[in-house]
C-alpha positions, 0 to 999 in steps of 0.5 A: 795711240798718241797722247794729245796735249792742249797748247796754243790750240787755236794754232797747233796741237802738241802730242807724244806718240805711245812709247816715245817721250819726244814731242810732235806737233800737228796743224792745218794750213788752208788748202794744204791739209794737215801737217805733222812735224817732229819737234825732236825734244822731250822738254815741253817748253822747248817743244812749244818754242819750236812749234811756234817757230814752225807754225809762223814759218809755215803760215808765212810761206803759205801767204807767199803762195808756197807750200807750208813746209820747205823742201830739200833739194834732193827730195825735189830733184827726185820728184823731178826725175820721177816726172822725167821718167813718166814723160819718157814712158808716155813718149813725151821725151826721148828714151835716152833722156830717161837715162842721161838726165837722172844720172846727171841730176843725181851725180852733180845737182844732188851731189852739190846741193844735197838737202839744202832747202830748194827755196834757199838756193841763191844766185851765189850758190849757182855761181859756186856750183858752176866752179865746183862742177868745172873741177869735179873730175880733177879736184872734187869728188870725181877725182876718186872715181876710176870708171863710170858705169852705164847701160847699153842694149841691156849690157852693163858697161864702163868707161874710164873717167876723163880728167878735165873740165866739161866742154862748153856744150856740156856745161850749157846742156847741164844748165838747161836741165838745172833751169828746167828743174828749178822752174818745175819746182816753182810750178809745184809751189816749192819756191817763189821765183827760180834764181837766175842761172847765168853760169858762164863758161869762157866766151864761145863762138856765136852759135846762133843759126841764121834766121830773120828779124821780123822786118826782114821776114816781112820783106822776104814775104813781100818780095816773094808775093811780088814775084807771082805777078807779071813783071811789067816795068815801063813796058820793058819787063824785068831783067833776069841774070843767069849764073853764066852772066847771060841776061834777058828781060821777061814781060810775062811769067809763064805758067810753069814759073808762076807755079814754081814760085807759088809753091815756093811762097807756100813753102816759105810761109808754112816753114816760118809758121810751123818750124818744120825741118826741110826734110819734114816738109818734103816728106809731108803727105796729105794724110799727114795734115791731120784735120785738114779735110774736115776743115776745108771750106770753113774760115781759117779761125774756125779751122785747126790742123796738126802735122804728123812729121818725120825726118832726120830720124825723128817723128812726131806731131807738130802744132803749126800756127794758124797762119800756115793753114791758107798755104796748105789751101794753095798747095791743094789748089795747085795739085788739083789744077795740075792733076785734075783731081783732089789729092789722096792721103798718099800724095805729097803736099809739096808736089811737082806738076806731075804730082811727084814729091818735090825734093828741094827748093834750095835753088829757088829759095836762094834766088828769092833771097837774092831778090830780097837782098837777104842772102846773108844775115848781119854776121855774114852767114848764108841763109838756107831753107833751114832759116825758116825753122830758126825764124819760127823758134826765135819768134816763139821764144821772143814772144814768151813761149816756154822753151820746153814746149818749143823743144817738144813741138820742134822735136829737138832737145833743150840743149840745142834750143839753149845752145843756138837760140838762147841769145834772142836779141834783147830788143825783142824782149824789151817789154819783159825787161821792163817789169811793172815795178820799174814803171811805178 
């Protein structure tokens, strides 16, 4: 039983629980239900003063689109950990992330921010955290820890502590998780806008993977298509140079060369619009292209497919762009022409004239890059078929896709995305760097 007392009834109610002299309050916020708070005082006047302050703060927060009550970082972080474990259980995250990320969050993030309101964390707090983290094992709380305990294959193990600053890659990896935590908290309404995390380690090598700028990919596509037609040039044909310096001219493409180049073009387009690894592409069978048979004969905008992929010890589903679908049609047609029948679910998507699985297009891809003048990127790094995957990821990020979604669709980690693709060129996101207030 509680004893209600009438005070500022239009905003809140004060009451005392049976057996307690301490005042409490209850009030309602539209869309968030009833809220109860302890006022931690037995003085009625002081209770009213505190209740007024709490009510006004809650009302202001609700108007800003936040939860009425401020949430401590520790409580929010534990909710985020629960979410991580749910995603691991559903197979949306790797099992090892269900162990490493909660341990990281509790030891370092909660260890530093504690119960500080999550919406009170500022850029300055993050800078101070970064320095605290670098010295955690040498000058901070970790200097008193002798061993780190962990579990492997059901056994409890321990290893000695390394008394040094975390590596650059570890700092970046932890930053990715902290950024994900704060963005998640924002989506839950616990803070308005996540502070910008610009934790900087010392300058590190440029780890960006060799990709293509949009204009470079457009050139690659155009050159690849031009190589599918007969190379008649002033009646003399196109000159071909072999690696042993022999040269000759081709006036017409033979069927074998035209087929190989068509398959290569389909490979380029599917790779660029799906983000699959080369091994994942080579491993594809027609049974892995989910929904393809049901959509044959329909316009592309009425079709949709999913790719069941495996390779590099990983597997999962991938959602390609619809721009990839016509090139599956091309590969289907090539198979029918070569084998005189439709592909079975067990037949490879990338198949030779004999219907066997193609194991590499690297040589043909290099020749295409040479023809397009795109063998190396602006840093002088040689491009490979993997560059198509890097193009896909860079384009997704530059066009506003959530990094978590891109990581899942590409079967990679947030750490790898941040390490290799976090420096998408500023020119590519210029509109996002000019928010509406600068145009007023």
